[in-house]
C-alpha positions in Angstrom: 0.0 0.0 0.0 1.3 3.5 -0.9 2.5 5.5 2.0 0.2 8.3 3.2 1.3 11.8 2.6 -0.3 14.8 4.2 -0.5 18.4 2.9 -0.9 21.1 5.5 -2.1 24.5 4.4 -1.6 27.5 6.7 1.5 25.6 7.8 3.1 28.4 9.7 -0.1 29.3 11.6 -1.2 28.4 15.1 -3.2 25.1 14.5 -0.7 23.9 11.9 2.1 24.6 14.4 0.8 21.8 16.5 -0.7 19.6 13.8 2.6 19.1 12.0 4.6 17.8 15.1 1.6 15.5 16.0 1.8 14.1 12.5 5.6 13.7 12.5 5.3 11.8 15.8 3.1 9.3 13.9 5.9 8.8 11.4 4.1 10.1 8.3 5.3 12.3 5.5 4.2 15.9 5.8 4.3 18.6 3.1 3.8 22.2 4.2 2.1 24.8 1.9 3.5 28.2 2.9 2.8 31.7 1.6 6.4 32.7 1.8 9.8 31.3 2.7 11.0 32.6 6.0 12.4 31.5 9.4 9.2 29.7 10.2 9.2 27.6 7.0 13.0 26.9 7.5 12.2 25.6 11.0 9.7 23.2 9.5 12.2 22.1 6.9 14.7 21.3 9.6 12.0 19.1 11.2 11.9 17.0 8.0 8.9 18.7 6.5 8.8 19.2 2.7 8.1 22.9 1.9 6.0 24.1 -1.1 5.6 27.9 -1.5 2.4 29.2 -3.1 -0.9 31.0 -2.8 -4.3 29.4 -2.3 -5.7 31.7 -4.9 -3.2 30.4 -7.5 -4.4 27.1 -8.9 -1.0 26.2 -10.4 0.8 26.3 -7.1 -2.1 24.5 -5.3 -2.0 21.8 -7.9 1.7 21.5 -7.5 1.4 21.2 -3.7 -1.3 18.5 -4.1 0.9 16.1 -6.2 1.1 12.7 -4.5 -1.0 13.8 -1.5 -3.4 11.5 0.2 -4.9 13.6 3.0 -5.3 17.4 3.4 -5.7 19.9 6.2 -7.3 23.0 4.7 -7.5 26.4 6.5 -8.0 29.7 4.7 -6.6 32.8 6.5 -9.6 34.7 8.1 -7.7 38.1 7.6 -8.2 38.1 3.9 -11.1 37.5 1.4 -10.8 34.8 -1.3 -11.9 31.6 0.6 -14.3 30.6 -2.2 -11.7 30.7 -4.9 -9.2 29.0 -2.7 -11.7 26.3 -1.9 -12.6 25.7 -5.5 -8.9 25.3 -6.3 -8.4 22.9 -3.4 -11.4 20.8 -4.5 -10.2 20.6 -8.2 -6.6 19.8 -7.3 -7.7 17.1 -4.7 -10.0 15.5 -7.3 -7.3 15.4 -9.9 -4.9 13.8 -7.4 -7.4 11.3 -5.9 -7.1 12.7 -2.3 -8.7 10.4 0.2 -9.8 12.9 2.9 -9.8 16.6 3.8 -10.1 18.2 7.2 -11.5 21.6 6.8 -11.1 24.4 9.4 -14.3 26.5 9.6 -15.7 28.5 12.5 -18.4 28.1 15.1 -20.3 31.1 13.5 -20.4 29.6 10.1 -24.0 29.5 8.9 -26.3 30.6 6.1 -27.8 33.6 8.0 -24.4 34.9 9.2 -24.0 38.7 9.1 -20.2 38.4 8.9 -19.1 38.0 5.2 -16.3 35.7 6.5 -18.6 33.5 8.5 -21.0 33.2 5.6 -18.1 32.5 3.2 -16.9 29.7 5.5 -20.4 28.2 5.5 -20.4 28.4 1.6 -17.0 26.8 1.5 -18.3 24.0 3.7 -21.1 23.4 1.3 -18.8 23.4 -1.7 -16.6 20.8 0.0 -19.6 18.7 0.9 -20.8 18.7 -2.7 -17.4 18.0 -4.2 -17.6 14.2 -3.8 -14.5 14.2 -1.6 -14.4 12.7 2.0 -14.5 15.9 4.2 -14.7 16.5 7.9 -15.3 20.1 9.2 -14.1 21.4 12.5 -15.7 24.6 13.9 -13.8 26.0 16.9 -15.2 28.6 19.1 -12.8 31.5 20.0 -9.1 30.4 20.2 -7.4 30.9 23.6 -4.7 32.5 21.5 -7.1 35.5 21.2 -5.4 36.6 24.4 -2.1 36.7 22.6 -3.3 38.7 19.6 -3.4 42.0 21.4 -0.7 43.4 23.7 -3.2 45.4 25.8 -2.8 43.1 28.7 1.0 43.5 28.7 0.9 47.3 28.1 -2.1 48.5 29.9 -3.2 45.5 32.2 -6.5 45.5 30.3 -8.4 43.3 28.0 -10.1 45.7 25.5 -12.8 44.0 23.5 -16.5 44.6 22.4 -17.8 41.2 23.5 -20.0 42.5 26.3 -20.8 39.7 28.7 -20.9 37.0 26.0 -19.6 33.7 27.2 -17.5 31.1 25.4 -15.1 28.2 26.3 -11.8 29.2 24.8 -10.0 26.4 22.9 -6.2 26.2 22.6 -4.6 25.7 19.2 -2.7 22.7 20.6 -5.9 20.9 21.2 -7.1 21.7 17.8 -3.8 20.4 16.4 -4.2 17.1 18.1 -7.8 16.8 16.8 -6.7 17.6 13.3 -3.8 15.1 13.3 -6.2 12.3 14.5 -8.8 13.1 12.0 -6.3 13.2 9.2 -4.6 9.8 10.2 -7.9 8.1 11.1 -10.6 9.6 8.8 -12.8 6.5 9.0 -16.2 7.4 10.4 -15.7 11.1 10.4 -16.4 12.0 6.7 -19.4 14.3 6.3 -19.3 15.3 10.0 -19.0 18.7 11.6 -17.3 19.0 15.0 -17.8 22.1 17.0 -14.7 22.4 19.2 -14.7 24.0 22.6 -12.4 24.3 25.7 -13.6 22.7 28.9 -15.4 25.7 30.5 -17.2 28.9 29.5 -16.2 32.3 30.7 -16.9 35.9 29.9 -14.1 38.5 29.6 -14.6 39.7 33.2 -13.9 36.1 34.4 -10.9 35.8 32.2 -9.5 39.1 33.5 -9.9 37.6 37.1 -7.9 34.5 36.0 -5.2 36.6 34.4 -5.0 38.7 37.7 -4.6 35.5 39.7 -2.0 33.9 37.5 0.1 37.1 36.8 -0.1 38.6 40.3 -1.2 42.0 39.1 -4.7 43.5 38.5 -6.1 42.9 35.0 -9.4 44.4 34.1 -11.8 44.0 31.2 -12.6 47.3 29.4 -15.8 46.7 27.6 -16.2 48.9 24.5 -19.2 49.1 22.2 -18.9 47.6 18.8 -19.0 50.8 16.8 -16.2 52.3 18.8 -14.1 49.2 18.4 -14.8 49.3 14.6 -13.4 52.9 14.5 -10.4 51.9 16.5 -9.5 49.1 14.2 -10.0 51.3 11.1 -7.6 53.8 12.6 -5.1 51.0 13.2 -5.2 50.2 9.5 -7.0 46.8 9.6 -8.5 45.5 6.2 -12.2 46.2 5.9 -12.9 42.5 5.4 -11.4 41.7 8.8 -13.0 44.6 10.6 -16.5 43.6 9.3 -15.9 40.1 10.5 -14.7 41.0 13.9 -17.5 43.4 14.6 -20.0 40.7 13.4 -18.3 38.2 15.6 -18.6 40.6 18.6 -22.3 40.7 18.1 -22.5 37.0 17.7 -20.6 36.6 21.0 -23.0 38.9 22.7 -25.9 36.9 21.3 -24.5 33.6 22.5 -23.4 32.1 19.2 -20.0 31.2 20.6 -21.3 29.8 23.8 -21.3 26.1 24.7 -19.0 23.3 25.4 -18.8 19.6 24.6 -16.6 16.5 24.8 -15.4 16.4 21.1 -11.7 17.0 21.9 -11.6 14.2 24.4 -13.8 12.0 22.3 -11.5 12.3 19.2 -8.1 12.5 20.9 -8.6 10.8 24.3 -7.4 13.8 26.2 -9.2 16.6 27.9 -8.6 20.1 26.3 -6.5 22.7 28.0 -8.2 25.0 30.4 -7.8 28.7 30.1 -5.9 29.0 33.4 -3.4 26.3 32.3 -3.1 28.1 29.0 -2.2 31.4 30.7 0.3 29.7 32.9 1.8 28.0 29.9 2.2 31.3 28.0 2.8 33.5 31.1 6.0 35.0 29.6 4.0 36.6 26.9 2.1 38.7 29.3 5.1 39.9 31.3 
């Protein structure tokens, strides 16, 4: 039987950063699809990963990356538009190569009635993949625990500054998602056609997360709740792309409306291990906040 070969898109991102080592531990061949060659891709190459440079909106480089591949992890960067084109190219290249299965990274807010263009596009991308004839499994994480690392306001001002109101969610760490992805890629049987919402072990609002940060860091961290329109203006002044701003403001409303709430046992069911709690995550990444 031919050896399985795995293509990982978004290979220098958070989830791939844990998926790739998990796959290498299983002794399989991994190819990383990267947007540019830099220190991150060079690190992967030193780990024994094959590197292919390209763009998900360029069919020729997608097709090249797919050569000889049996299983794919597909993630499209949320910061930029173009997911439907990228998905069409992934589907076509996978069909031509006879790919066995795809694990698709979507989001918990993906749905037909989504107000966020990105969330609606993710739902449409799911539908395209489902109708492609390929064996596809979707994962829909709630907010990443890494959200806390995206902004330096905790470090600079001892504040979490977000427009999420009192919305609750169970943050999930990228390392747990990486283990889920690796397991679904290497054992796709029984998962095709399924959608797995992914959550951390416990729900919190931002006020409670601020309390946990205070406890772990030993200094007072507060949550400064801003309204959505004000946050939109702040992001515009900071130069963020309009596509991303529209997504984040819609996500903020979804969070306030409870769309990101909930928890389940999917991580443990798939991997056999409990997901990382937010306090454990903060302790693990404590140096970032200091």
